[in-house]
N, CA, C and O atoms as CSV, one atom per row, in Angstrom:
chain,resi,resn,atom,element,x,y,z
A,1,MET,N,N,0.848,-10.445,6.954
A,1,MET,CA,C,1.637,-11.440,7.627
A,1,MET,C,C,3.103,-11.007,7.631
A,1,MET,O,O,3.669,-10.688,6.585
A,2,ALA,N,N,3.688,-11.000,8.780
A,2,ALA,CA,C,5.097,-10.647,8.887
A,2,ALA,C,C,5.945,-11.909,8.799
A,2,ALA,O,O,5.544,-12.978,9.260
A,3,SER,N,N,7.090,-11.772,8.216
A,3,SER,CA,C,8.062,-12.853,8.193
A,3,SER,C,C,9.414,-12.235,8.506
A,3,SER,O,O,9.497,-11.045,8.808
A,4,ALA,N,N,10.463,-13.026,8.438
A,4,ALA,CA,C,11.788,-12.534,8.788
A,4,ALA,C,C,12.184,-11.323,7.946
A,4,ALA,O,O,12.873,-10.427,8.434
A,5,ASP,N,N,11.754,-11.291,6.690
A,5,ASP,CA,C,12.156,-10.178,5.829
A,5,ASP,C,C,10.993,-9.292,5.406
A,5,ASP,O,O,11.168,-8.443,4.532
A,6,ARG,N,N,9.822,-9.459,5.989
A,6,ARG,CA,C,8.653,-8.637,5.672
A,6,ARG,C,C,7.993,-8.183,6.967
A,6,ARG,O,O,7.758,-8.985,7.871
A,7,THR,N,N,7.698,-6.902,7.046
A,7,THR,CA,C,7.079,-6.339,8.234
A,7,THR,C,C,5.935,-5.429,7.807
A,7,THR,O,O,6.142,-4.552,6.969
A,8,PRO,N,N,4.727,-5.608,8.359
A,8,PRO,CA,C,3.633,-4.681,8.044
A,8,PRO,C,C,3.989,-3.271,8.524
A,8,PRO,O,O,4.532,-3.095,9.614
A,9,MET,N,N,3.679,-2.281,7.702
A,9,MET,CA,C,3.945,-0.886,8.054
A,9,MET,C,C,2.763,-0.025,7.630
A,9,MET,O,O,2.122,-0.296,6.614
A,10,ALA,N,N,2.480,1.002,8.404
A,10,ALA,CA,C,1.407,1.932,8.058
A,10,ALA,C,C,1.873,2.848,6.928
A,10,ALA,O,O,2.994,3.356,6.941
A,11,ALA,N,N,1.002,3.044,5.970
A,11,ALA,CA,C,1.312,3.962,4.868
A,11,ALA,C,C,0.890,5.387,5.209
A,11,ALA,O,O,1.334,6.338,4.565
A,12,HIS,N,N,0.035,5.537,6.217
A,12,HIS,CA,C,-0.454,6.852,6.639
A,12,HIS,C,C,-0.412,6.928,8.150
A,12,HIS,O,O,-0.678,5.944,8.839
A,13,SER,N,N,-0.081,8.089,8.655
A,13,SER,CA,C,-0.064,8.304,10.090
A,13,SER,C,C,-1.451,8.719,10.565
A,13,SER,O,O,-2.157,9.460,9.881
A,14,MET,N,N,-1.829,8.242,11.732
A,14,MET,CA,C,-3.096,8.647,12.330
A,14,MET,C,C,-2.937,9.948,13.128
A,14,MET,O,O,-3.927,10.531,13.569
A,15,LEU,N,N,-1.699,10.397,13.311
A,15,LEU,CA,C,-1.444,11.618,14.056
A,15,LEU,C,C,-1.360,12.802,13.107
A,15,LEU,O,O,-0.645,12.742,12.107
A,16,PRO,N,N,-2.085,13.881,13.405
A,16,PRO,CA,C,-2.024,15.061,12.536
A,16,PRO,C,C,-0.587,15.596,12.452
A,16,PRO,O,O,0.137,15.618,13.447
A,17,HIS,N,N,-0.203,16.012,11.286
A,17,HIS,CA,C,1.092,16.641,11.038
A,17,HIS,C,C,2.285,15.707,11.237
A,17,HIS,O,O,3.412,16.173,11.402
A,18,HIS,N,N,2.050,14.397,11.224
A,18,HIS,CA,C,3.139,13.428,11.332
A,18,HIS,C,C,3.112,12.542,10.086
A,18,HIS,O,O,2.086,11.957,9.737
A,19,ARG,N,N,4.239,12.465,9.444
A,19,ARG,CA,C,4.335,11.610,8.264
A,19,ARG,C,C,4.802,10.217,8.692
A,19,ARG,O,O,5.630,10.099,9.596
A,20,PRO,N,N,4.286,9.166,8.059
A,20,PRO,CA,C,4.750,7.811,8.372
A,20,PRO,C,C,6.102,7.556,7.722
A,20,PRO,O,O,6.629,8.397,6.994
A,21,HIS,N,N,6.647,6.391,7.996
A,21,HIS,CA,C,7.863,5.968,7.298
A,21,HIS,C,C,7.585,5.979,5.806
A,21,HIS,O,O,6.425,5.925,5.398
A,22,ALA,N,N,8.605,6.045,4.999
A,22,ALA,CA,C,8.443,5.998,3.544
A,22,ALA,C,C,9.120,4.745,2.991
A,22,ALA,O,O,10.074,4.841,2.219
A,23,PRO,N,N,8.620,3.555,3.392
A,23,PRO,CA,C,9.245,2.319,2.915
A,23,PRO,C,C,8.827,2.006,1.483
A,23,PRO,O,O,7.940,2.651,0.924
A,24,ARG,N,N,9.467,1.031,0.915
A,24,ARG,CA,C,9.045,0.485,-0.378
A,24,ARG,C,C,8.128,-0.685,-0.055
A,24,ARG,O,O,8.433,-1.502,0.814
A,25,TYR,N,N,7.025,-0.762,-0.747
A,25,TYR,CA,C,6.009,-1.759,-0.428
A,25,TYR,C,C,6.044,-2.940,-1.391
A,25,TYR,O,O,6.334,-2.786,-2.577
A,26,ASP,N,N,5.739,-4.131,-0.852
A,26,ASP,CA,C,5.534,-5.328,-1.663
A,26,ASP,C,C,4.091,-5.375,-2.150
A,26,ASP,O,O,3.807,-5.834,-3.256
A,27,ALA,N,N,3.191,-4.892,-1.305
A,27,ALA,CA,C,1.757,-4.864,-1.583
A,27,ALA,C,C,1.143,-3.871,-0.599
A,27,ALA,O,O,1.772,-3.487,0.387
A,28,ILE,N,N,-0.090,-3.464,-0.879
A,28,ILE,CA,C,-0.784,-2.514,-0.011
A,28,ILE,C,C,-2.154,-3.082,0.305
A,28,ILE,O,O,-2.842,-3.590,-0.580
A,29,ILE,N,N,-2.554,-2.995,1.574
A,29,ILE,CA,C,-3.907,-3.356,1.990
A,29,ILE,C,C,-4.563,-2.063,2.453
A,29,ILE,O,O,-3.981,-1.307,3.230
A,30,CYS,N,N,-5.769,-1.812,1.976
A,30,CYS,CA,C,-6.464,-0.566,2.257
A,30,CYS,C,C,-7.813,-0.861,2.897
A,30,CYS,O,O,-8.533,-1.757,2.455
A,31,ALA,N,N,-8.151,-0.112,3.930
A,31,ALA,CA,C,-9.475,-0.203,4.550
A,31,ALA,C,C,-10.108,1.176,4.436
A,31,ALA,O,O,-9.601,2.149,4.994
A,32,GLY,N,N,-11.200,1.251,3.721
A,32,GLY,CA,C,-11.870,2.532,3.540
A,32,GLY,C,C,-12.684,2.512,2.269
A,32,GLY,O,O,-12.980,1.455,1.712
A,33,THR,N,N,-13.037,3.686,1.828
A,33,THR,CA,C,-13.830,3.770,0.606
A,33,THR,C,C,-12.968,3.440,-0.607
A,33,THR,O,O,-11.740,3.497,-0.539
A,34,GLU,N,N,-13.609,3.098,-1.701
A,34,GLU,CA,C,-12.878,2.805,-2.929
A,34,GLU,C,C,-12.042,4.007,-3.356
A,34,GLU,O,O,-10.899,3.842,-3.784
A,35,GLN,N,N,-12.594,5.210,-3.244
A,35,GLN,CA,C,-11.852,6.398,-3.658
A,35,GLN,C,C,-10.620,6.621,-2.781
A,35,GLN,O,O,-9.560,6.989,-3.287
A,36,THR,N,N,-10.749,6.402,-1.483
A,36,THR,CA,C,-9.604,6.535,-0.581
A,36,THR,C,C,-8.492,5.589,-1.003
A,36,THR,O,O,-7.324,5.974,-1.045
A,37,CYS,N,N,-8.850,4.370,-1.311
A,37,CYS,CA,C,-7.846,3.401,-1.762
A,37,CYS,C,C,-7.241,3.837,-3.094
A,37,CYS,O,O,-6.022,3.805,-3.264
A,38,ARG,N,N,-8.087,4.241,-4.032
A,38,ARG,CA,C,-7.586,4.655,-5.359
A,38,ARG,C,C,-6.619,5.837,-5.269
A,38,ARG,O,O,-5.681,5.934,-6.059
A,39,ASP,N,N,-6.846,6.723,-4.317
A,39,ASP,CA,C,-5.984,7.887,-4.163
A,39,ASP,C,C,-4.556,7.510,-3.787
A,39,ASP,O,O,-3.647,8.334,-3.890
A,40,ASN,N,N,-4.357,6.261,-3.348
A,40,ASN,CA,C,-3.047,5.840,-2.868
A,40,ASN,C,C,-2.430,4.712,-3.688
A,40,ASN,O,O,-1.482,4.069,-3.237
A,41,VAL,N,N,-2.948,4.468,-4.871
A,41,VAL,CA,C,-2.419,3.405,-5.731
A,41,VAL,C,C,-1.231,3.939,-6.533
A,41,VAL,O,O,-1.376,4.897,-7.292
A,42,PRO,N,N,-0.054,3.321,-6.367
A,42,PRO,CA,C,1.086,3.745,-7.185
A,42,PRO,C,C,0.822,3.497,-8.675
A,42,PRO,O,O,0.071,2.591,-9.037
A,43,ARG,N,N,1.434,4.295,-9.515
A,43,ARG,CA,C,1.262,4.179,-10.958
A,43,ARG,C,C,1.630,2.766,-11.427
A,43,ARG,O,O,2.701,2.255,-11.098
A,44,GLY,N,N,0.741,2.150,-12.191
A,44,GLY,CA,C,0.983,0.829,-12.752
A,44,GLY,C,C,0.538,-0.333,-11.876
A,44,GLY,O,O,0.529,-1.477,-12.330
A,45,TRP,N,N,0.168,-0.059,-10.627
A,45,TRP,CA,C,-0.269,-1.126,-9.726
A,45,TRP,C,C,-1.752,-1.400,-9.950
A,45,TRP,O,O,-2.481,-0.535,-10.437
A,46,GLN,N,N,-2.196,-2.605,-9.592
A,46,GLN,CA,C,-3.593,-2.994,-9.779
A,46,GLN,C,C,-4.300,-3.089,-8.429
A,46,GLN,O,O,-3.776,-3.663,-7.474
A,47,MET,N,N,-5.495,-2.517,-8.373
A,47,MET,CA,C,-6.278,-2.511,-7.144
A,47,MET,C,C,-7.520,-3.376,-7.301
A,47,MET,O,O,-8.155,-3.394,-8.355
A,48,ARG,N,N,-7.848,-4.086,-6.242
A,48,ARG,CA,C,-9.090,-4.842,-6.153
A,48,ARG,C,C,-9.776,-4.437,-4.849
A,48,ARG,O,O,-9.116,-4.209,-3.835
A,49,ILE,N,N,-11.097,-4.352,-4.886
A,49,ILE,CA,C,-11.884,-3.955,-3.710
A,49,ILE,C,C,-12.919,-5.050,-3.424
A,49,ILE,O,O,-13.548,-5.586,-4.337
A,50,TYR,N,N,-13.075,-5.363,-2.147
A,50,TYR,CA,C,-14.140,-6.247,-1.702
A,50,TYR,C,C,-14.785,-5.560,-0.515
A,50,TYR,O,O,-14.266,-5.623,0.600
A,51,GLY,N,N,-15.912,-4.904,-0.745
A,51,GLY,CA,C,-16.567,-4.126,0.313
A,51,GLY,C,C,-15.719,-2.922,0.668
A,51,GLY,O,O,-15.442,-2.079,-0.185
A,52,GLN,N,N,-15.307,-2.837,1.922
A,52,GLN,CA,C,-14.486,-1.718,2.393
A,52,GLN,C,C,-13.003,-2.088,2.510
A,52,GLN,O,O,-12.213,-1.316,3.053
A,53,ILE,N,N,-12.630,-3.252,2.008
A,53,ILE,CA,C,-11.234,-3.690,2.050
A,53,ILE,C,C,-10.703,-3.790,0.625
A,53,ILE,O,O,-11.347,-4.362,-0.255
A,54,GLY,N,N,-9.542,-3.235,0.417
A,54,GLY,CA,C,-8.918,-3.294,-0.899
A,54,GLY,C,C,-7.496,-3.803,-0.784
A,54,GLY,O,O,-6.875,-3.713,0.274
A,55,TRP,N,N,-6.992,-4.331,-1.871
A,55,TRP,CA,C,-5.596,-4.720,-1.920
A,55,TRP,C,C,-5.021,-4.247,-3.236
A,55,TRP,O,O,-5.702,-4.235,-4.262
A,56,VAL,N,N,-3.778,-3.863,-3.194
A,56,VAL,CA,C,-3.100,-3.278,-4.339
A,56,VAL,C,C,-1.816,-4.069,-4.554
A,56,VAL,O,O,-0.998,-4.208,-3.645
A,57,LEU,N,N,-1.655,-4.580,-5.760
A,57,LEU,CA,C,-0.492,-5.399,-6.078
A,57,LEU,C,C,0.335,-4.744,-7.175
A,57,LEU,O,O,-0.204,-4.093,-8.070
A,58,PRO,N,N,1.649,-4.925,-7.095
A,58,PRO,CA,C,2.527,-4.297,-8.085
A,58,PRO,C,C,2.452,-5.007,-9.427
A,58,PRO,O,O,1.956,-6.130,-9.518
A,59,PRO,N,N,2.946,-4.348,-10.467
A,59,PRO,CA,C,2.984,-4.986,-11.777
A,59,PRO,C,C,3.956,-6.169,-11.766
A,59,PRO,O,O,4.851,-6.232,-10.924
A,60,SER,N,N,3.781,-7.079,-12.678
A,60,SER,CA,C,4.659,-8.233,-12.807
A,60,SER,C,C,6.106,-7.777,-12.975
A,60,SER,O,O,6.389,-6.858,-13.743
A,61,GLY,N,N,7.005,-8.414,-12.263
A,61,GLY,CA,C,8.412,-8.076,-12.375
A,61,GLY,C,C,8.877,-6.971,-11.444
A,61,GLY,O,O,10.066,-6.654,-11.407
A,62,TYR,N,N,7.957,-6.377,-10.690
A,62,TYR,CA,C,8.309,-5.298,-9.762
A,62,TYR,C,C,9.165,-5.847,-8.622
A,62,TYR,O,O,8.941,-6.954,-8.135
A,63,ARG,N,N,10.136,-5.060,-8.215
A,63,ARG,CA,C,10.943,-5.380,-7.030
A,63,ARG,C,C,10.840,-4.209,-6.075
A,63,ARG,O,O,10.956,-3.061,-6.502
A,64,PRO,N,N,10.620,-4.471,-4.770
A,64,PRO,CA,C,10.588,-3.366,-3.812
A,64,PRO,C,C,11.861,-2.532,-3.947
A,64,PRO,O,O,12.967,-3.068,-4.018
A,65,GLY,N,N,11.689,-1.252,-3.981
A,65,GLY,CA,C,12.808,-0.348,-4.176
A,65,GLY,C,C,12.841,0.227,-5.578
A,65,GLY,O,O,13.518,1.225,-5.825
A,66,ASP,N,N,12.092,-0.412,-6.529
A,66,ASP,CA,C,11.978,0.160,-7.871
A,66,ASP,C,C,11.224,1.482,-7.753
A,66,ASP,O,O,10.345,1.604,-6.900
A,67,PRO,N,N,11.538,2.456,-8.569
A,67,PRO,CA,C,10.778,3.719,-8.517
A,67,PRO,C,C,9.321,3.484,-8.916
A,67,PRO,O,O,9.023,2.602,-9.721
A,68,ASP,N,N,8.419,4.281,-8.346
A,68,ASP,CA,C,6.981,4.177,-8.693
A,68,ASP,C,C,6.749,4.686,-10.082
A,68,ASP,O,O,5.614,4.685,-10.559
């Protein structure tokens, strides 16, 4: 959900040899296998999977822009 100060952004580019933006994330939503999602979990974040959809949330007290 986008709001005035939050905008959904892709963490991976679908185009070969193109890197996506490198924003700081509030949370991550992943669609794919559990391993694909796990490969992209920042250190200290918690991942949950339901079928082929996963969500990754930061540790308590995290602020976007904090180092991973």
